[in-house]
TORNUFI-831248 format. One line per 3 residues: number of its first residue (from 1); for each residue z, x, y of N, C-alpha, C. Coordinates in nm, 2 decimals. Layout:
! TORNUFI-831248
NUM) Z X Y Z X Y Z X Y  ... $
This chain:
! TORNUFI-831248
1) -8.67 -0.16 1.31 -8.78 -0.11 1.23 -8.87 -0.03 1.32  -8.91 0.09 1.29 -9.00 0.17 1.37 -9.14 0.12 1.35  -9.21 0.11 1.46 -9.35 0.07 1.46 -9.44 0.19 1.49 $
4) -9.53 0.23 1.41 -9.62 0.33 1.43 -9.76 0.27 1.45  -9.84 0.33 1.54 -9.97 0.28 1.56 -10.06 0.33 1.45  -10.14 0.24 1.39 -10.23 0.28 1.28 -10.37 0.25 1.33 $
7) -10.46 0.33 1.30 -10.60 0.31 1.31 -10.68 0.37 1.20  -10.74 0.28 1.12 -10.81 0.33 1.00 -10.96 0.30 1.01  -11.04 0.35 0.92 -11.18 0.33 0.92 -11.22 0.18 0.91 $
10) -11.14 0.10 0.85 -11.17 -0.04 0.83 -11.11 -0.14 0.94  -11.06 -0.08 1.04 -10.99 -0.17 1.14 -11.09 -0.27 1.20  -11.21 -0.22 1.23 -11.31 -0.32 1.29 -11.35 -0.43 1.19 $
13) -11.36 -0.39 1.07 -11.40 -0.49 0.96 -11.28 -0.59 0.95  -11.16 -0.54 0.95 -11.04 -0.63 0.94 -11.04 -0.73 1.05  -11.06 -0.68 1.17 -11.06 -0.76 1.29 -11.17 -0.87 1.29 $
16) -11.29 -0.82 1.24 -11.40 -0.92 1.23 -11.37 -1.03 1.13  -11.32 -0.99 1.01 -11.29 -1.08 0.91 -11.18 -1.18 0.95  -11.08 -1.13 1.02 -10.97 -1.21 1.08 -11.03 -1.32 1.18 $
19) -11.12 -1.27 1.26 -11.18 -1.36 1.36 -11.25 -1.47 1.29  -11.33 -1.44 1.19 -11.40 -1.54 1.11 -11.31 -1.64 1.04  -11.20 -1.58 0.98 -11.10 -1.67 0.91 -11.04 -1.77 1.01 $
22) -11.00 -1.71 1.13 -10.94 -1.80 1.24 -11.04 -1.91 1.28  -11.16 -1.87 1.30 -11.27 -1.97 1.33 -11.28 -2.08 1.23  -11.28 -2.03 1.10 -11.29 -2.13 0.99 -11.17 -2.22 0.99 $
25) -11.05 -2.17 1.01 -10.93 -2.25 1.00 -10.93 -2.35 1.12  -10.98 -2.31 1.23 -10.99 -2.40 1.35 -11.09 -2.52 1.31  -11.19 -2.48 1.24 -11.29 -2.59 1.20 -11.22 -2.69 1.10 $
28) -11.14 -2.63 1.02 -11.06 -2.72 0.92 -10.97 -2.81 1.00  -10.91 -2.75 1.10 -10.82 -2.84 1.18 -10.89 -2.95 1.25  -11.01 -2.92 1.29 -11.10 -3.03 1.35 -11.13 -3.13 1.25 $
31) -11.16 -3.09 1.12 -11.19 -3.18 1.02 -11.07 -3.28 1.00  -10.95 -3.23 1.00 -10.83 -3.31 0.98 -10.82 -3.41 1.10  -10.84 -3.36 1.22 -10.83 -3.44 1.34 -10.94 -3.55 1.33 $
34) -11.05 -3.52 1.27 -11.16 -3.62 1.27 -11.14 -3.72 1.15  -11.04 -3.69 1.06 -11.02 -3.78 0.95 -11.11 -3.76 0.84  -11.17 -3.64 0.82 -11.26 -3.61 0.71 -11.19 -3.62 0.58 $
37) -11.28 -3.64 0.48 -11.23 -3.66 0.34 -11.14 -3.54 0.30  -11.03 -3.58 0.23 -10.93 -3.48 0.19 -10.98 -3.38 0.10  -11.07 -3.42 0.01 -11.13 -3.32 -0.09 -11.21 -3.21 -0.01 $
40) -11.28 -3.25 0.10 -11.36 -3.16 0.18 -11.26 -3.06 0.25  -11.15 -3.12 0.30 -11.06 -3.04 0.37 -11.00 -2.93 0.27  -10.96 -2.98 0.15 -10.90 -2.89 0.05 -11.00 -2.78 0.02 $
43) -11.12 -2.81 0.00 -11.23 -2.71 -0.03 -11.23 -2.61 0.08  -11.23 -2.65 0.20 -11.24 -2.56 0.31 -11.11 -2.47 0.33  -11.00 -2.54 0.30 -10.87 -2.46 0.30 -10.87 -2.35 0.19 $
46) -10.93 -2.38 0.08 -10.94 -2.28 -0.03 -11.03 -2.17 0.02  -11.13 -2.19 0.09 -11.22 -2.09 0.14 -11.14 -2.00 0.25  -11.06 -2.07 0.33 -10.99 -1.99 0.43 -10.88 -1.90 0.36 $
49) -10.82 -1.96 0.26 -10.72 -1.89 0.18 -10.78 -1.76 0.12  -10.90 -1.78 0.06 -10.97 -1.67 0.00 -11.01 -1.56 0.10  -11.05 -1.61 0.22 -11.09 -1.51 0.32 -10.97 -1.43 0.37 $
52) -10.85 -1.50 0.38 -10.73 -1.43 0.43 -10.69 -1.33 0.32  -10.69 -1.37 0.19 -10.66 -1.28 0.08 -10.75 -1.16 0.08  -10.88 -1.18 0.10 -10.97 -1.06 0.11 -10.94 -0.97 0.22 $
55) -10.90 -1.02 0.33 -10.85 -0.93 0.44 -10.73 -0.85 0.40  -10.64 -0.92 0.33 -10.52 -0.85 0.28 -10.56 -0.74 0.19  -10.65 -0.76 0.10 -10.70 -0.66 0.00 -10.76 -0.54 0.08 $
58) -10.83 -0.57 0.18 -10.89 -0.46 0.26 -10.79 -0.38 0.33  -10.69 -0.44 0.39 -10.58 -0.37 0.45 -10.50 -0.29 0.35  -10.48 -0.35 0.24 -10.40 -0.28 0.13 -10.48 -0.15 0.08 $
61) -10.61 -0.17 0.06 -10.69 -0.05 0.02 -10.69 0.06 0.12  -10.71 0.02 0.25 -10.71 0.11 0.36 -10.57 0.19 0.36  -10.46 0.11 0.35 -10.33 0.17 0.35 -10.31 0.27 0.24 $
64) -10.35 0.23 0.12 -10.34 0.32 0.01 -10.42 0.45 0.03  -10.55 0.43 0.07 -10.64 0.55 0.09 -10.59 0.64 0.20  -10.52 0.59 0.30 -10.48 0.68 0.41 -10.33 0.71 0.41 $
67) -10.25 0.61 0.44 -10.10 0.62 0.45 -10.04 0.67 0.33  -10.07 0.61 0.21 -10.00 0.64 0.09 -10.05 0.78 0.04  -10.17 0.81 0.05 -10.22 0.94 0.01 -10.15 1.05 0.09 $
70) -10.13 1.03 0.22 -10.06 1.12 0.31 -9.91 1.13 0.27  -9.86 1.01 0.24 -9.71 1.01 0.20 -9.69 1.08 0.07  -9.78 1.07 -0.03 -9.76 1.14 -0.15 -9.77 1.29 -0.13 $
73) -9.87 1.33 -0.05 -9.89 1.47 -0.02 -9.77 1.54 0.05  -9.70 1.45 0.13 -9.59 1.51 0.21 -9.45 1.47 0.15  -9.45 1.40 0.04 -9.33 1.37 -0.03 -9.25 1.25 0.04 $
76) -9.32 1.17 0.12 -9.26 1.06 0.20 -9.24 0.94 0.10  -9.12 0.93 0.04 -9.09 0.83 -0.05 -9.07 0.69 0.02  -9.03 0.69 0.14 -9.00 0.57 0.22 -9.13 0.49 0.23 $
79) -9.24 0.55 0.26 -9.37 0.48 0.27 -9.41 0.42 0.14  -9.39 0.49 0.03 -9.42 0.44 -0.11 -9.33 0.32 -0.13  -9.20 0.32 -0.10 -9.11 0.21 -0.12 -9.16 0.09 -0.04 $
82) -9.20 0.11 0.09 -9.24 0.01 0.17 -9.37 -0.06 0.12  -9.46 0.02 0.06 -9.58 -0.03 0.00 -9.54 -0.13 -0.12  -9.44 -0.09 -0.20 -9.40 -0.17 -0.31 -9.35 -0.31 -0.26 $
85) -9.27 -0.31 -0.15 -9.22 -0.43 -0.10 -9.33 -0.51 -0.04  -9.43 -0.45 0.03 -9.54 -0.52 0.09 -9.63 -0.58 -0.02  -9.65 -0.52 -0.13 -9.73 -0.57 -0.24 -9.66 -0.69 -0.29 $
88) -9.53 -0.68 -0.32 -9.46 -0.80 -0.37 -9.47 -0.92 -0.28  -9.46 -0.90 -0.15 -9.48 -1.01 -0.05 -9.62 -1.06 -0.05  -9.72 -0.97 -0.06 -9.86 -1.01 -0.05 -9.90 -1.10 -0.17 $
91) -9.85 -1.07 -0.29 -9.89 -1.14 -0.41 -9.81 -1.26 -0.44  -9.72 -1.30 -0.36 -9.64 -1.42 -0.39 -9.72 -1.54 -0.38 $
C-alpha cells in the first residue's frame, strides 16, 4: 500500500486531541490499577471513547474537505473508494 504524506489545516488540532485522549486513557489505567469503582472506570472509558470518536470525525472532515474534493476534481475514483472503506471501518 502506497503511503503519501498528508498535512492538513487540522493536523495540530488532531494531535492535541489525541494527546489529551491518551492522557485520559492513562488516567483510566491508573484508576483500574488502584482498584477504583467499576462504574467510575466505565464512565471515564465512555469519555475516552467519545474523545477518540471526535478525533475520527475531525480527520474524516479534513479528509473530505481536502483529499476527496481534490479526488473528485481530478477523477480519482480510488480515493473515493478508499474513503468508503474507511468510513465502514470507522463506524463499526
